[in-house]
All heavy atoms as a GROMACS GRO file, in nm:
protein
  592
    1MET      N    1   7.565   3.054  -2.818
    1MET     CA    2   7.612   3.142  -2.920
    1MET      C    3   7.722   3.076  -3.001
    1MET      O    4   7.731   3.097  -3.120
    1MET     CB    5   7.664   3.271  -2.859
    1MET     CG    6   7.723   3.357  -2.965
    1MET     SD    7   7.785   3.517  -2.922
    1MET     CE    8   7.780   3.527  -2.752
    2LYS      N    9   7.805   2.997  -2.936
    2LYS     CA   10   7.915   2.932  -3.007
    2LYS      C   11   7.862   2.845  -3.121
    2LYS      O   12   7.917   2.845  -3.230
    2LYS     CB   13   7.997   2.848  -2.910
    2LYS     CG   14   8.127   2.799  -2.971
    2LYS     CD   15   8.203   2.704  -2.882
    2LYS     CE   16   8.223   2.751  -2.743
    2LYS     NZ   17   8.301   2.659  -2.662
    3LYS      N   18   7.753   2.774  -3.097
    3LYS     CA   19   7.695   2.689  -3.201
    3LYS      C   20   7.654   2.770  -3.322
    3LYS      O   21   7.670   2.728  -3.435
    3LYS     CB   22   7.575   2.612  -3.146
    3LYS     CG   23   7.609   2.504  -3.050
    3LYS     CD   24   7.484   2.435  -3.002
    3LYS     CE   25   7.517   2.335  -2.894
    3LYS     NZ   26   7.396   2.271  -2.842
    4GLY      N   27   7.599   2.887  -3.298
    4GLY     CA   28   7.557   2.974  -3.408
    4GLY      C   29   7.671   3.025  -3.491
    4GLY      O   30   7.656   3.051  -3.609
    5LEU      N   31   7.789   3.038  -3.432
    5LEU     CA   32   7.906   3.086  -3.504
    5LEU      C   33   7.985   2.974  -3.568
    5LEU      O   34   8.055   2.994  -3.666
    5LEU     CB   35   7.996   3.166  -3.410
    5LEU     CG   36   7.938   3.296  -3.356
    5LEU    CD1   37   8.024   3.351  -3.244
    5LEU    CD2   38   7.923   3.397  -3.468
    6GLN      N   39   7.975   2.852  -3.514
    6GLN     CA   40   8.052   2.740  -3.565
    6GLN      C   41   8.014   2.700  -3.706
    6GLN      O   42   8.095   2.646  -3.780
    6GLN     CB   43   8.039   2.618  -3.474
    6GLN     CG   44   8.123   2.628  -3.350
    6GLN     CD   45   8.103   2.510  -3.258
    6GLN    OE1   46   7.993   2.457  -3.247
    6GLN    NE2   47   8.209   2.469  -3.192
    7GLY      N   48   7.892   2.726  -3.746
    7GLY     CA   49   7.849   2.686  -3.878
    7GLY      C   50   7.925   2.755  -3.990
    7GLY      O   51   7.943   2.700  -4.097
    8ASP      N   52   7.970   2.877  -3.965
    8ASP     CA   53   8.035   2.956  -4.069
    8ASP      C   54   8.185   2.974  -4.051
    8ASP      O   55   8.252   3.020  -4.141
    8ASP     CB   56   7.972   3.096  -4.075
    8ASP     CG   57   7.825   3.091  -4.111
    8ASP    OD1   58   7.787   3.004  -4.191
    8ASP    OD2   59   7.749   3.174  -4.059
    9HIS      N   60   8.238   2.940  -3.933
    9HIS     CA   61   8.377   2.971  -3.901
    9HIS      C   62   8.442   2.858  -3.822
    9HIS      O   63   8.373   2.776  -3.762
    9HIS     CB   64   8.386   3.099  -3.817
    9HIS     CG   65   8.312   3.214  -3.878
    9HIS    ND1   66   8.357   3.280  -3.988
    9HIS    CD2   67   8.196   3.273  -3.844
    9HIS    CE1   68   8.272   3.376  -4.020
    9HIS    NE2   69   8.172   3.373  -3.933
   10VAL      N   70   8.572   2.860  -3.817
   10VAL     CA   71   8.646   2.768  -3.731
   10VAL      C   72   8.651   2.830  -3.592
   10VAL      O   73   8.690   2.945  -3.576
   10VAL     CB   74   8.790   2.746  -3.783
   10VAL    CG1   75   8.871   2.663  -3.685
   10VAL    CG2   76   8.787   2.680  -3.919
   11VAL      N   77   8.609   2.754  -3.494
   11VAL     CA   78   8.610   2.801  -3.355
   11VAL      C   79   8.715   2.723  -3.278
   11VAL      O   80   8.714   2.600  -3.277
   11VAL     CB   81   8.471   2.785  -3.290
   11VAL    CG1   82   8.475   2.823  -3.144
   11VAL    CG2   83   8.367   2.868  -3.365
   12SER      N   84   8.806   2.795  -3.217
   12SER     CA   85   8.914   2.734  -3.141
   12SER      C   86   8.888   2.756  -2.992
   12SER      O   87   8.886   2.869  -2.945
   12SER     CB   88   9.047   2.799  -3.181
   12SER     OG   89   9.150   2.753  -3.098
   13GLN      N   90   8.864   2.649  -2.922
   13GLN     CA   91   8.838   2.657  -2.778
   13GLN      C   92   8.968   2.669  -2.702
   13GLN      O   93   9.065   2.602  -2.733
   13GLN     CB   94   8.765   2.529  -2.732
   13GLN     CG   95   8.729   2.528  -2.586
   13GLN     CD   96   8.619   2.628  -2.554
   13GLN    OE1   97   8.531   2.652  -2.635
   13GLN    NE2   98   8.625   2.686  -2.437
   14TYR      N   99   8.972   2.757  -2.605
   14TYR     CA  100   9.084   2.758  -2.513
   14TYR      C  101   9.030   2.781  -2.374
   14TYR      O  102   8.924   2.839  -2.357
   14TYR     CB  103   9.193   2.859  -2.552
   14TYR     CG  104   9.149   3.000  -2.580
   14TYR    CD1  105   9.143   3.095  -2.479
   14TYR    CD2  106   9.115   3.040  -2.708
   14TYR    CE1  107   9.106   3.225  -2.506
   14TYR    CE2  108   9.078   3.169  -2.735
   14TYR     CZ  109   9.073   3.262  -2.634
   14TYR     OH  110   9.035   3.390  -2.662
   15PRO      N  111   9.099   2.731  -2.275
   15PRO     CA  112   9.047   2.737  -2.138
   15PRO      C  113   9.022   2.880  -2.093
   15PRO      O  114   9.098   2.971  -2.126
   15PRO     CB  115   9.157   2.674  -2.053
   15PRO     CG  116   9.245   2.604  -2.148
   15PRO     CD  117   9.229   2.668  -2.282
   16SER      N  118   8.914   2.898  -2.021
   16SER     CA  119   8.888   3.028  -1.961
   16SER      C  120   9.003   3.064  -1.870
   16SER      O  121   9.049   2.982  -1.792
   16SER     CB  122   8.758   3.025  -1.882
   16SER     OG  123   8.650   2.992  -1.966
   17PHE      N  124   9.051   3.185  -1.883
   17PHE     CA  125   9.168   3.223  -1.807
   17PHE      C  126   9.135   3.288  -1.674
   17PHE      O  127   9.223   3.333  -1.603
   17PHE     CB  128   9.262   3.314  -1.889
   17PHE     CG  129   9.199   3.442  -1.935
   17PHE    CD1  130   9.198   3.554  -1.854
   17PHE    CD2  131   9.142   3.452  -2.061
   17PHE    CE1  132   9.144   3.672  -1.897
   17PHE    CE2  133   9.087   3.570  -2.105
   17PHE     CZ  134   9.088   3.680  -2.022
   18HIS      N  135   9.009   3.291  -1.638
   18HIS     CA  136   8.970   3.351  -1.511
   18HIS      C  137   8.847   3.278  -1.458
   18HIS      O  138   8.760   3.238  -1.535
   18HIS     CB  139   8.939   3.500  -1.531
   18HIS     CG  140   8.935   3.576  -1.403
   18HIS    ND1  141   8.822   3.587  -1.327
   18HIS    CD2  142   9.031   3.645  -1.338
   18HIS    CE1  143   8.848   3.660  -1.220
   18HIS    NE2  144   8.975   3.696  -1.225
   19GLU      N  145   8.838   3.263  -1.328
   19GLU     CA  146   8.724   3.188  -1.271
   19GLU      C  147   8.592   3.261  -1.288
   19GLU      O  148   8.486   3.204  -1.268
   19GLU     CB  149   8.748   3.156  -1.123
   19GLU     CG  150   8.747   3.276  -1.033
   19GLU     CD  151   8.886   3.322  -0.991
   19GLU    OE1  152   8.985   3.266  -1.036
   19GLU    OE2  153   8.894   3.416  -0.913
   20SER      N  154   8.595   3.387  -1.329
   20SER     CA  155   8.471   3.462  -1.350
   20SER      C  156   8.410   3.435  -1.488
   20SER      O  157   8.306   3.489  -1.521
   20SER     CB  158   8.496   3.612  -1.334
   20SER     OG  159   8.581   3.658  -1.436
   21MET      N  160   8.474   3.348  -1.568
   21MET     CA  161   8.427   3.321  -1.704
   21MET      C  162   8.353   3.188  -1.715
   21MET      O  163   8.391   3.090  -1.653
   21MET     CB  164   8.545   3.316  -1.801
   21MET     CG  165   8.606   3.446  -1.829
   21MET     SD  166   8.732   3.423  -1.956
   21MET     CE  167   8.771   3.592  -1.986
   22TYR      N  168   8.251   3.190  -1.800
   22TYR     CA  169   8.186   3.066  -1.840
   22TYR      C  170   8.261   3.002  -1.955
   22TYR      O  171   8.278   2.882  -1.961
   22TYR     CB  172   8.043   3.093  -1.889
   22TYR     CG  173   7.938   3.096  -1.783
   22TYR    CD1  174   7.853   3.205  -1.773
   22TYR    CD2  175   7.922   2.992  -1.692
   22TYR    CE1  176   7.755   3.210  -1.677
   22TYR    CE2  177   7.825   2.997  -1.595
   22TYR     CZ  178   7.742   3.106  -1.588
   22TYR     OH  179   7.646   3.111  -1.493
   23ASP      N  180   8.303   3.086  -2.050
   23ASP     CA  181   8.360   3.032  -2.173
   23ASP      C  182   8.447   3.137  -2.240
   23ASP      O  183   8.428   3.257  -2.221
   23ASP     CB  184   8.246   2.994  -2.268
   23ASP     CG  185   8.286   2.893  -2.374
   23ASP    OD1  186   8.403   2.847  -2.373
   23ASP    OD2  187   8.200   2.860  -2.458
   24SER      N  188   8.543   3.089  -2.316
   24SER     CA  189   8.625   3.177  -2.400
   24SER      C  190   8.670   3.097  -2.521
   24SER      O  191   8.700   2.979  -2.510
   24SER     CB  192   8.744   3.232  -2.322
   24SER     OG  193   8.828   3.128  -2.278
   25PHE      N  194   8.670   3.162  -2.637
   25PHE     CA  195   8.712   3.096  -2.760
   25PHE      C  196   8.749   3.199  -2.864
   25PHE      O  197   8.720   3.318  -2.850
   25PHE     CB  198   8.603   3.002  -2.813
   25PHE     CG  199   8.470   3.068  -2.839
   25PHE    CD1  200   8.438   3.113  -2.965
   25PHE    CD2  201   8.376   3.081  -2.738
   25PHE    CE1  202   8.315   3.172  -2.990
   25PHE    CE2  203   8.254   3.139  -2.761
   25PHE     CZ  204   8.222   3.185  -2.889
   26GLU      N  205   8.817   3.153  -2.968
   26GLU     CA  206   8.853   3.238  -3.080
   26GLU      C  207   8.783   3.189  -3.206
   26GLU      O  208   8.766   3.069  -3.225
   26GLU     CB  209   9.004   3.234  -3.108
   26GLU     CG  210   9.086   3.317  -3.016
   26GLU     CD  211   9.232   3.319  -3.058
   26GLU    OE1  212   9.283   3.216  -3.108
   26GLU    OE2  213   9.294   3.423  -3.043
   27ILE      N  214   8.745   3.282  -3.290
   27ILE     CA  215   8.692   3.252  -3.421
   27ILE      C  216   8.804   3.285  -3.518
   27ILE      O  217   8.855   3.397  -3.520
   27ILE     CB  218   8.567   3.334  -3.451
   27ILE    CG1  219   8.462   3.307  -3.345
   27ILE    CG2  220   8.516   3.304  -3.591
   27ILE    CD1  221   8.348   3.402  -3.348
   28ILE      N  222   8.843   3.186  -3.597
   28ILE     CA  223   8.960   3.201  -3.682
   28ILE      C  224   8.918   3.194  -3.829
   28ILE      O  225   8.840   3.107  -3.868
   28ILE     CB  226   9.063   3.091  -3.650
   28ILE    CG1  227   9.103   3.100  -3.504
   28ILE    CG2  228   9.185   3.103  -3.741
   28ILE    CD1  229   9.181   2.981  -3.455
   29SER      N  230   8.974   3.283  -3.908
   29SER     CA  231   8.947   3.289  -4.051
   29SER      C  232   9.074   3.336  -4.120
   29SER      O  233   9.164   3.390  -4.058
   29SER     CB  234   8.834   3.388  -4.077
   29SER     OG  235   8.825   3.422  -4.212
   30LEU      N  236   9.079   3.317  -4.250
   30LEU     CA  237   9.191   3.372  -4.327
   30LEU      C  238   9.191   3.525  -4.320
   30LEU      O  239   9.293   3.589  -4.339
   30LEU     CB  240   9.182   3.328  -4.474
   30LEU     CG  241   9.202   3.180  -4.500
   30LEU    CD1  242   9.177   3.148  -4.646
   30LEU    CD2  243   9.341   3.136  -4.458
   31ASN      N  244   9.076   3.582  -4.290
   31ASN     CA  245   9.062   3.727  -4.284
   31ASN      C  246   9.093   3.785  -4.146
   31ASN      O  247   9.086   3.906  -4.127
   31ASN     CB  248   8.920   3.768  -4.324
   31ASN     CG  249   8.890   3.727  -4.466
   31ASN    OD1  250   8.974   3.740  -4.553
   31ASN    ND2  251   8.772   3.673  -4.487
   32GLY      N  252   9.121   3.700  -4.049
   32GLY     CA  253   9.153   3.750  -3.915
   32GLY      C  254   9.104   3.655  -3.808
   32GLY      O  255   9.060   3.545  -3.835
   33LYS      N  256   9.112   3.702  -3.684
   33LYS     CA  257   9.059   3.624  -3.572
   33LYS      C  258   8.996   3.718  -3.471
   33LYS      O  259   9.033   3.835  -3.460
   33LYS     CB  260   9.165   3.536  -3.508
   33LYS     CG  261   9.278   3.608  -3.442
   33LYS     CD  262   9.377   3.507  -3.385
   33LYS     CE  263   9.494   3.580  -3.322
   33LYS     NZ  264   9.587   3.487  -3.260
   34VAL      N  265   8.899   3.664  -3.401
   34VAL     CA  266   8.824   3.739  -3.302
   34VAL      C  267   8.812   3.654  -3.176
   34VAL      O  268   8.780   3.535  -3.186
   34VAL     CB  269   8.682   3.774  -3.356
   34VAL    CG1  270   8.600   3.842  -3.250
   34VAL    CG2  271   8.691   3.859  -3.481
   35ALA      N  272   8.842   3.711  -3.062
   35ALA     CA  273   8.829   3.640  -2.935
   35ALA      C  274   8.696   3.678  -2.870
   35ALA      O  275   8.655   3.795  -2.874
   35ALA     CB  276   8.944   3.676  -2.842
   36ILE      N  277   8.630   3.578  -2.813
   36ILE     CA  278   8.503   3.601  -2.745
   36ILE      C  279   8.514   3.547  -2.604
   36ILE      O  280   8.558   3.433  -2.582
   36ILE     CB  281   8.386   3.535  -2.820
   36ILE    CG1  282   8.375   3.600  -2.958
   36ILE    CG2  283   8.257   3.547  -2.741
   36ILE    CD1  284   8.257   3.559  -3.039
   37TYR      N  285   8.474   3.630  -2.508
   37TYR     CA  286   8.478   3.595  -2.366
   37TYR      C  287   8.337   3.611  -2.310
   37TYR      O  288   8.275   3.716  -2.327
   37TYR     CB  289   8.573   3.686  -2.290
   37TYR     CG  290   8.710   3.696  -2.353
   37TYR    CD1  291   8.747   3.808  -2.426
   37TYR    CD2  292   8.802   3.593  -2.340
   37TYR    CE1  293   8.872   3.818  -2.484
   37TYR    CE2  294   8.927   3.602  -2.399
   37TYR     CZ  295   8.961   3.714  -2.470
   37TYR     OH  296   9.085   3.723  -2.528
   38TYR      N  297   8.288   3.508  -2.244
   38TYR     CA  298   8.155   3.513  -2.183
   38TYR      C  299   8.172   3.496  -2.033
   38TYR      O  300   8.221   3.394  -1.986
   38TYR     CB  301   8.066   3.404  -2.242
   38TYR     CG  302   7.925   3.406  -2.189
   38TYR    CD1  303   7.854   3.525  -2.178
   38TYR    CD2  304   7.862   3.290  -2.151
   38TYR    CE1  305   7.725   3.529  -2.130
   38TYR    CE2  306   7.732   3.291  -2.102
   38TYR     CZ  307   7.665   3.411  -2.092
   38TYR     OH  308   7.537   3.413  -2.045
   39TYR      N  309   8.134   3.599  -1.959
   39TYR     CA  310   8.154   3.603  -1.814
   39TYR      C  311   8.029   3.557  -1.738
   39TYR      O  312   7.918   3.567  -1.789
   39TYR     CB  313   8.191   3.745  -1.770
   39TYR     CG  314   8.323   3.792  -1.825
   39TYR    CD1  315   8.330   3.858  -1.946
   39TYR    CD2  316   8.441   3.768  -1.757
   39TYR    CE1  317   8.451   3.900  -1.998
   39TYR    CE2  318   8.563   3.810  -1.808
   39TYR     CZ  319   8.567   3.876  -1.928
   39TYR     OH  320   8.687   3.917  -1.980
   40LYS      N  321   8.050   3.509  -1.618
   40LYS     CA  322   7.940   3.458  -1.535
   40LYS      C  323   7.840   3.567  -1.498
   40LYS      O  324   7.726   3.538  -1.468
   40LYS     CB  325   7.996   3.392  -1.408
   40LYS     CG  326   8.068   3.263  -1.439
   40LYS     CD  327   8.125   3.198  -1.316
   40LYS     CE  328   8.199   3.070  -1.353
   40LYS     NZ  329   8.262   3.008  -1.237
   41ASN      N  330   7.882   3.693  -1.502
   41ASN     CA  331   7.790   3.802  -1.469
   41ASN      C  332   7.703   3.842  -1.588
   41ASN      O  333   7.627   3.937  -1.581
   41ASN     CB  334   7.866   3.923  -1.416
   41ASN     CG  335   7.951   3.993  -1.521
   41ASN    OD1  336   7.953   3.954  -1.638
   41ASN    ND2  337   8.022   4.095  -1.479
   42GLY      N  338   7.715   3.768  -1.701
   42GLY     CA  339   7.633   3.794  -1.818
   42GLY      C  340   7.698   3.884  -1.922
   42GLY      O  341   7.641   3.908  -2.027
   43THR      N  342   7.818   3.933  -1.894
   43THR     CA  343   7.888   4.019  -1.988
   43THR      C  344   7.948   3.937  -2.101
   43THR      O  345   8.006   3.832  -2.078
   43THR     CB  346   8.002   4.096  -1.916
   43THR    OG1  347   7.946   4.172  -1.810
   43THR    CG2  348   8.077   4.187  -2.010
   44LEU      N  349   7.933   3.986  -2.220
   44LEU     CA  350   7.992   3.924  -2.339
   44LEU      C  351   8.092   4.023  -2.396
   44LEU      O  352   8.058   4.137  -2.425
   44LEU     CB  353   7.884   3.894  -2.442
   44LEU     CG  354   7.931   3.828  -2.570
   44LEU    CD1  355   7.978   3.686  -2.543
   44LEU    CD2  356   7.819   3.827  -2.672
   45GLU      N  357   8.216   3.979  -2.412
   45GLU     CA  358   8.321   4.064  -2.467
   45GLU      C  359   8.368   4.005  -2.600
   45GLU      O  360   8.399   3.887  -2.608
   45GLU     CB  361   8.438   4.072  -2.370
   45GLU     CG  362   8.552   4.158  -2.420
   45GLU     CD  363   8.670   4.159  -2.324
   45GLU    OE1  364   8.660   4.103  -2.213
   45GLU    OE2  365   8.773   4.215  -2.362
   46VAL      N  366   8.370   4.089  -2.702
   46VAL     CA  367   8.420   4.049  -2.833
   46VAL      C  368   8.542   4.134  -2.861
   46VAL      O  369   8.534   4.257  -2.864
   46VAL     CB  370   8.312   4.068  -2.943
   46VAL    CG1  371   8.364   4.022  -3.077
   46VAL    CG2  372   8.184   3.996  -2.906
   47ASP      N  373   8.657   4.069  -2.879
   47ASP     CA  374   8.784   4.139  -2.889
   47ASP      C  375   8.846   4.117  -3.026
   47ASP      O  376   8.862   4.003  -3.071
   47ASP     CB  377   8.879   4.087  -2.781
   47ASP     CG  378   9.008   4.164  -2.773
   47ASP    OD1  379   9.011   4.281  -2.812
   47ASP    OD2  380   9.107   4.105  -2.727
   48GLY      N  381   8.878   4.226  -3.094
   48GLY     CA  382   8.941   4.219  -3.225
   48GLY      C  383   8.966   4.358  -3.278
   48GLY      O  384   8.946   4.458  -3.209
   49ASP      N  385   9.009   4.366  -3.402
   49ASP     CA  386   9.040   4.493  -3.467
   49ASP      C  387   8.913   4.551  -3.528
   49ASP      O  388   8.861   4.499  -3.627
   49ASP     CB  389   9.146   4.470  -3.575
   49ASP     CG  390   9.183   4.597  -3.650
   49ASP    OD1  391   9.137   4.706  -3.613
   49ASP    OD2  392   9.261   4.585  -3.748
   50ASP      N  393   8.861   4.659  -3.469
   50ASP     CA  394   8.734   4.714  -3.515
   50ASP      C  395   8.742   4.775  -3.656
   50ASP      O  396   8.640   4.808  -3.714
   50ASP     CB  397   8.677   4.814  -3.416
   50ASP     CG  398   8.766   4.934  -3.392
   50ASP    OD1  399   8.880   4.937  -3.441
   50ASP    OD2  400   8.720   5.028  -3.323
   51LYS      N  401   8.860   4.786  -3.712
   51LYS     CA  402   8.875   4.834  -3.849
   51LYS      C  403   8.870   4.720  -3.950
   51LYS      O  404   8.860   4.742  -4.069
   51LYS     CB  405   9.006   4.911  -3.863
   51LYS     CG  406   9.008   5.037  -3.780
   51LYS     CD  407   9.141   5.107  -3.788
   51LYS     CE  408   9.135   5.228  -3.696
   51LYS     NZ  409   9.259   5.254  -3.629
   52ASN      N  410   8.876   4.596  -3.900
   52ASN     CA  411   8.878   4.478  -3.985
   52ASN      C  412   8.735   4.438  -4.022
   52ASN      O  413   8.648   4.427  -3.936
   52ASN     CB  414   8.949   4.364  -3.909
   52ASN     CG  415   8.962   4.239  -3.991
   52ASN    OD1  416   8.864   4.185  -4.040
   52ASN    ND2  417   9.084   4.191  -4.003
   53SER      N  418   8.710   4.414  -4.150
   53SER     CA  419   8.575   4.378  -4.195
   53SER      C  420   8.530   4.244  -4.137
   53SER      O  421   8.410   4.222  -4.112
   53SER     CB  422   8.567   4.375  -4.348
   53SER     OG  423   8.655   4.277  -4.399
   54PHE      N  424   8.624   4.151  -4.113
   54PHE     CA  425   8.589   4.023  -4.052
   54PHE      C  426   8.536   4.045  -3.910
   54PHE      O  427   8.435   3.987  -3.872
   54PHE     CB  428   8.712   3.931  -4.050
   54PHE     CG  429   8.689   3.800  -3.979
   54PHE    CD1  430   8.602   3.706  -4.031
   54PHE    CD2  431   8.753   3.772  -3.860
   54PHE    CE1  432   8.580   3.586  -3.966
   54PHE    CE2  433   8.732   3.652  -3.795
   54PHE     CZ  434   8.645   3.560  -3.848
   55PHE      N  435   8.603   4.130  -3.834
   55PHE     CA  436   8.558   4.162  -3.698
   55PHE      C  437   8.417   4.221  -3.702
   55PHE      O  438   8.329   4.179  -3.626
   55PHE     CB  439   8.656   4.259  -3.632
   55PHE     CG  440   8.611   4.308  -3.496
   55PHE    CD1  441   8.624   4.227  -3.385
   55PHE    CD2  442   8.556   4.433  -3.481
   55PHE    CE1  443   8.584   4.271  -3.260
   55PHE    CE2  444   8.515   4.478  -3.356
   55PHE     CZ  445   8.529   4.396  -3.246
   56ARG      N  446   8.393   4.315  -3.792
   56ARG     CA  447   8.261   4.377  -3.801
   56ARG      C  448   8.154   4.275  -3.840
   56ARG      O  449   8.042   4.279  -3.791
   56ARG     CB  450   8.264   4.495  -3.898
   56ARG     CG  451   8.348   4.612  -3.844
   56ARG     CD  452   8.331   4.739  -3.926
   56ARG     NE  453   8.353   4.720  -4.068
   56ARG     CZ  454   8.468   4.741  -4.131
   56ARG    NH1  455   8.573   4.783  -4.062
   56ARG    NH2  456   8.477   4.722  -4.261
   57SER      N  457   8.192   4.180  -3.926
   57SER     CA  458   8.100   4.073  -3.964
   57SER      C  459   8.063   3.986  -3.843
   57SER      O  460   7.946   3.951  -3.825
   57SER     CB  461   8.165   3.988  -4.073
   57SER     OG  462   8.092   3.871  -4.096
   58ILE      N  463   8.162   3.952  -3.761
   58ILE     CA  464   8.136   3.872  -3.641
   58ILE      C  465   8.046   3.949  -3.544
   58ILE      O  466   7.953   3.892  -3.486
   58ILE     CB  467   8.268   3.831  -3.572
   58ILE    CG1  468   8.349   3.737  -3.663
   58ILE    CG2  469   8.243   3.769  -3.435
   58ILE    CD1  470   8.279   3.605  -3.694
   59ILE      N  471   8.070   4.078  -3.529
   59ILE     CA  472   7.986   4.161  -3.441
   59ILE      C  473   7.841   4.157  -3.489
   59ILE      O  474   7.749   4.141  -3.409
   59ILE     CB  475   8.038   4.307  -3.436
   59ILE    CG1  476   8.172   4.314  -3.365
   59ILE    CG2  477   7.936   4.400  -3.370
   59ILE    CD1  478   8.166   4.280  -3.217
   60ARG      N  479   7.819   4.168  -3.620
   60ARG     CA  480   7.682   4.161  -3.673
   60ARG      C  481   7.619   4.025  -3.643
   60ARG      O  482   7.503   4.016  -3.603
   60ARG     CB  483   7.681   4.190  -3.823
   60ARG     CG  484   7.698   4.337  -3.857
   60ARG     CD  485   7.670   4.366  -4.004
   60ARG     NE  486   7.762   4.296  -4.094
   60ARG     CZ  487   7.880   4.342  -4.131
   60ARG    NH1  488   7.926   4.456  -4.084
   60ARG    NH2  489   7.956   4.272  -4.214
   61GLN      N  490   7.696   3.917  -3.661
   61GLN     CA  491   7.643   3.783  -3.633
   61GLN      C  492   7.612   3.767  -3.484
   61GLN      O  493   7.508   3.710  -3.449
   61GLN     CB  494   7.743   3.677  -3.676
   61GLN     CG  495   7.748   3.656  -3.824
   61GLN     CD  496   7.841   3.542  -3.860
   61GLN    OE1  497   7.957   3.542  -3.820
   61GLN    NE2  498   7.790   3.447  -3.933
   62VAL      N  499   7.699   3.815  -3.399
   62VAL     CA  500   7.676   3.805  -3.254
   62VAL      C  501   7.551   3.883  -3.217
   62VAL      O  502   7.467   3.835  -3.141
   62VAL     CB  503   7.799   3.855  -3.174
   62VAL    CG1  504   7.766   3.875  -3.027
   62VAL    CG2  505   7.915   3.758  -3.190
   63ASN      N  506   7.535   4.002  -3.272
   63ASN     CA  507   7.415   4.082  -3.244
   63ASN      C  508   7.288   4.007  -3.284
   63ASN      O  509   7.188   4.008  -3.212
   63ASN     CB  510   7.421   4.216  -3.315
   63ASN     CG  511   7.514   4.313  -3.248
   63ASN    OD1  512   7.544   4.300  -3.129
   63ASN    ND2  513   7.562   4.410  -3.323
   64LYS      N  514   7.289   3.942  -3.401
   64LYS     CA  515   7.172   3.865  -3.444
   64LYS      C  516   7.144   3.749  -3.350
   64LYS      O  517   7.030   3.723  -3.314
   64LYS     CB  518   7.193   3.811  -3.586
   64LYS     CG  519   7.184   3.916  -3.693
   64LYS     CD  520   7.208   3.852  -3.828
   64LYS     CE  521   7.223   3.957  -3.935
   64LYS     NZ  522   7.259   3.898  -4.065
   65LEU      N  523   7.250   3.677  -3.311
   65LEU     CA  524   7.232   3.562  -3.222
   65LEU      C  525   7.180   3.605  -3.087
   65LEU      O  526   7.090   3.542  -3.031
   65LEU     CB  527   7.364   3.487  -3.205
   65LEU     CG  528   7.417   3.415  -3.329
   65LEU    CD1  529   7.559   3.367  -3.306
   65LEU    CD2  530   7.326   3.299  -3.365
   66VAL      N  531   7.234   3.712  -3.033
   66VAL     CA  532   7.190   3.759  -2.902
   66VAL      C  533   7.047   3.810  -2.908
   66VAL      O  534   6.968   3.784  -2.818
   66VAL     CB  535   7.287   3.868  -2.849
   66VAL    CG1  536   7.232   3.936  -2.726
   66VAL    CG2  537   7.423   3.807  -2.819
   67SER      N  538   7.012   3.879  -3.014
   67SER     CA  539   6.876   3.932  -3.024
   67SER      C  540   6.773   3.820  -3.039
   67SER      O  541   6.659   3.835  -2.997
   67SER     CB  542   6.864   4.031  -3.139
   67SER     OG  543   6.878   3.966  -3.263
   68ARG      N  544   6.814   3.705  -3.096
   68ARG     CA  545   6.723   3.591  -3.107
   68ARG      C  546   6.737   3.495  -2.991
   68ARG      O  547   6.669   3.393  -2.985
   68ARG     CB  548   6.749   3.516  -3.238
   68ARG     CG  549   6.711   3.596  -3.359
   68ARG     CD  550   6.721   3.512  -3.482
   68ARG     NE  551   6.859   3.467  -3.500
   68ARG     CZ  552   6.920   3.457  -3.615
   68ARG    NH1  553   6.857   3.486  -3.725
   68ARG    NH2  554   7.044   3.417  -3.624
   69LYS      N  555   6.831   3.524  -2.903
   69LYS     CA  556   6.859   3.443  -2.784
   69LYS      C  557   6.899   3.302  -2.821
   69LYS      O  558   6.869   3.206  -2.752
   69LYS     CB  559   6.741   3.444  -2.687
   69LYS     CG  560   6.713   3.583  -2.634
   69LYS     CD  561   6.612   3.581  -2.526
   69LYS     CE  562   6.592   3.724  -2.479
   69LYS     NZ  563   6.505   3.737  -2.370
   70GLU      N  564   6.970   3.285  -2.932
   70GLU     CA  565   7.017   3.153  -2.972
   70GLU      C  566   7.137   3.107  -2.892
   70GLU      O  567   7.182   2.996  -2.907
   70GLU     CB  568   7.054   3.154  -3.121
   70GLU     CG  569   6.933   3.169  -3.211
   70GLU     CD  570   6.970   3.167  -3.356
   70GLU    OE1  571   7.085   3.133  -3.390
   70GLU    OE2  572   6.883   3.199  -3.438
   71TYR      N  573   7.188   3.193  -2.808
   71TYR     CA  574   7.304   3.157  -2.728
   71TYR      C  575   7.265   3.078  -2.605
   71TYR      O  576   7.349   3.021  -2.538
   71TYR     CB  577   7.383   3.282  -2.688
   71TYR     CG  578   7.302   3.382  -2.608
   71TYR    CD1  579   7.305   3.379  -2.470
   71TYR    CD2  580   7.223   3.475  -2.671
   71TYR    CE1  581   7.229   3.468  -2.396
   71TYR    CE2  582   7.148   3.566  -2.599
   71TYR     CZ  583   7.152   3.561  -2.461
   71TYR     OH  584   7.078   3.649  -2.389
   72LEU      N  585   7.138   3.070  -2.574
   72LEU     CA  586   7.092   2.999  -2.454
   72LEU      C  587   7.083   2.850  -2.480
   72LEU      O  588   7.059   2.804  -2.583
   72LEU     CB  589   6.956   3.052  -2.408
   72LEU     CG  590   6.955   3.197  -2.362
   72LEU    CD1  591   6.813   3.239  -2.332
   72LEU    CD2  592   7.042   3.216  -2.241
   0.00000   0.00000   0.00000
C-alpha cells in the first residue's frame, strides 16, 4: 500500500512503535498529515483529522488500494 501512496505524496517512515506492527508511516502534505499503522493481525489504522479534506482524500486512496489488493 505504501508504494501506491508514494507516487502522489511524501511518505515519512518511522519505526513501528509496537511489536504487533508490520509498518507505520506518515503521509505528509502542505494540506496536512496522516499516520498509517499496519498491524500483524491484518488491521489497518489511518489516523488524522476526519474534517480535513486531505485526510478524506487519503482514505479514498487507501480504499481503492485495498479493494484492488495493491498493498500485497
